[in-house]
N, C-alpha and C positions, 0 to 999 in steps of 0.2 A: 710508193705507189702510180702505176702508170695510167695513164688516158689515152681511152680508144676514140677520135673524134670525126665524125662524115660528116659535111656541109651539104651535101644532096644523093640523095639515096631516092630513089625511084621507085623501087620493088626489088623483094630477091623472095624466090619463090620454093618452096618445097626445101626448107634448107632450117637450121634451129643456131639460132644466136645467142652464144651462152657469154656472159661476162661475168668473169671468176672476183670472188671477194679478193677485195682491195683494187678493185681496181674500174673507172668507172668508163661511161656509152653517154657521152653527149652530144644530142641532135639540134642542129641550131638552123637548118633546112625545113624537109617535109619527106613525112618516110615511112612507108609503108612497108612491113612485115607478113608475108604469109608462112605464118607455122608457127613454131613457137617462141618464144621469146622470153629467158630466165635472168634474173637479174639477182648475185651472191654482192655486188658493191653497190654503187648507187648507177640510177638512169635522171639523167637532166636532159629534158624538153623544151625548149627555149621557141618552137617552130610549130608545128602542128606534129603529130604521126597517131598512124593506124593501121590497130594489131587487128588482122586477121587471122584469131587463134589462141592461145593465150599468153595471159600477162601474167606470170608467177614470182614475183620478189621474197621469198623465203627469210631475207635478211636484207639490211643495208635501207636507205631511203631512194622513193621515187618521188623525182620533185615534177612539175606541169610545169608552165610557165602560161603556154598555151593552149592547143589543145589536144586532150586526147581521146581516141574515139576507139570502141570495144566494135566492135557488128558480129550476125548471125547468131552463132553460139562461143563466144566467145567468153571468156572469163577472167578475171580477176580478183587472185588467190595473193590476200596480205594476211600472214597466221595470227593470232591473236599473241598481244604482247606485243607485237613486232611495229613501229612506226607509226604511222595513223592517216589516214584518208578521208581530211577536211576538219577540221578544229572550230567549232558553234560556242560564243559566248556569247553573257548574256545582249541581245540585241542586234545578234551578228546571223547571219543566216549562210546555205550553203544550198547548192539548188542541180539537181541533175534534169535532163532534158533539153531539148532542144526552141519545140513549137508550142510543147506547153511546157512550164517549168515545174515540177515541186521540189519547193524548199523548205530545209530540215531550218528549225527558226529558234534560236533560244532568244525563250519571253522574259523579257527582264520583272514585271511582279510575280510570274508563281515562281519565276528560276525555273520552268518547263521547257523540255524538251518537245515541237508542236511541228505537225508536217501542212504544210502551205501552198493554194498557188498563189501563181503568180500575183493574182489579185489580192491579197491574203486571208482570204479564206482557207477554214482551217478545216480539217479532215481527219478520221480516227483512223489508227493501223490496227490496233484488233485491242482486244473489252483491257480492261488494266486491270491489273492484278490488287483485288481487294486488303485494308488493312487490319486489323483485329484490332480492336478495344478495350479492354477490360476495365477501364477505370478514368477521371476526369484528364482530357489533355485539347490541346488544341489541331483543331480541321485543315489540311490542304488544300489548294484547287487544285482542280483538275481530279480529283481521288475517291477511291470508291471503299468505303468503312464496312467493316462489321461491327454492330457495338453489341458488346457480350455483358447485361447487364444482372446476371445468371447468377452473380457474388454478393450483388442486391438485395434480392425477392425476400431472401428469409428475413431481411432486418426493413424490410419495407420504403428502403434504399433508392436513390437515382444516380446514374453517370451522366456530368456535365460535359460537352464536346465545345470547345469555342471556334466562331467567325473567323478566318484571317481579317486583317484589319485594313487591307490596301488591294480589292481582290480587282481584277481587269475586266469588261465587259465581255459577258461569254462565259466567261470561267462556271462552272458547276462542281456539286461536294455530295456524293451520297452516301447517305446512311441507314443501312437494313440492318432488325430484328432476324436475324437466321437461325437462333433460339428461339425465340418465341416467350421471350422473358420481361418485353416490352412495359405488358396488362398488371403484370406484377411488383418492376421497377420501371421506372421511367428512361428514358434518355433527353436531355435535354439541352437541344441547339440555341444554344446563348451568342447574345451579339457583344460581339467585344469590346472591350471598355472601352478602346482606344479609337473605335471606328467612326467618321463622320459621315455626315452626306446620305448619299443613300444603302450604304454601307454600314449602316448602323437602321436599316429598316430588310424587318424580317415581310414577306407578302400583303406590304404596305401596311405594316403596325413595326412601333416600335419597339418592338416586346420580343422578350426569346418565344422558343417554338418548343412546347412539349407533344414528343411522340409517347403517346401510350396504347395502343393498339396491336395486340400480336399479328405478328408476321410482317409487317407495315415495312413497306420503304418508302423512304422521302428523297427525291434529287431537287436540291437546290440551285435552281440560273441566275447568276447576277445579274442584271441590265442596266444598272447605272441609273437606272431612274431613281431621283430621290422618293416620288408615291409611292415606288412598285419596292425597289431594295431590291431582297433575294427574292424570286418567285419559286413557290414549289407546290410539288404534282409527287 
């Protein structure tokens, strides 16, 4: 394997830099490439690099120890299944942007990936995909559920879904009667038997929530307040 090392690139305009598979380009100074950079092997940036064009990594690895800046209409292409662009574990964050930073955060309590700003305020990306429930089960924080009780309607039964034991403040759960059968067979939102404090309270009471209104939608949001617990709307 051969390595091309460049200690000081000021600029190179109107050309193509092509690093074949099995070779590496190492930039230890400040580089600026105006054109297209194709990497079939590996590229390591320990200083700062500016790519005004496209950065294409069809295979191999891209390692950035300093700053990588793509300007204008540039694109960063990393095919599915080849390499990673940041790894977010529980309690970790990666961010994009300079003045206004946006963080991807691995949330410990819920195990979910969250989008936050630099102050920790959470934002939504798009609407979540509903999960279908047709039998008793457990609910996960920050998840939407369609609870189908139609299978219990003919026998006058119900479906019981259980809240998380240790929710985080601001966590929500939404359940909805998308088939319109809750009036015939109820959906019961049950307090977790191992929950304590505010997590064992729904709308100010230590009682399970019985949903029996046709086509109803109930959103439970965890407040962390012992006298409120999960607030329902």
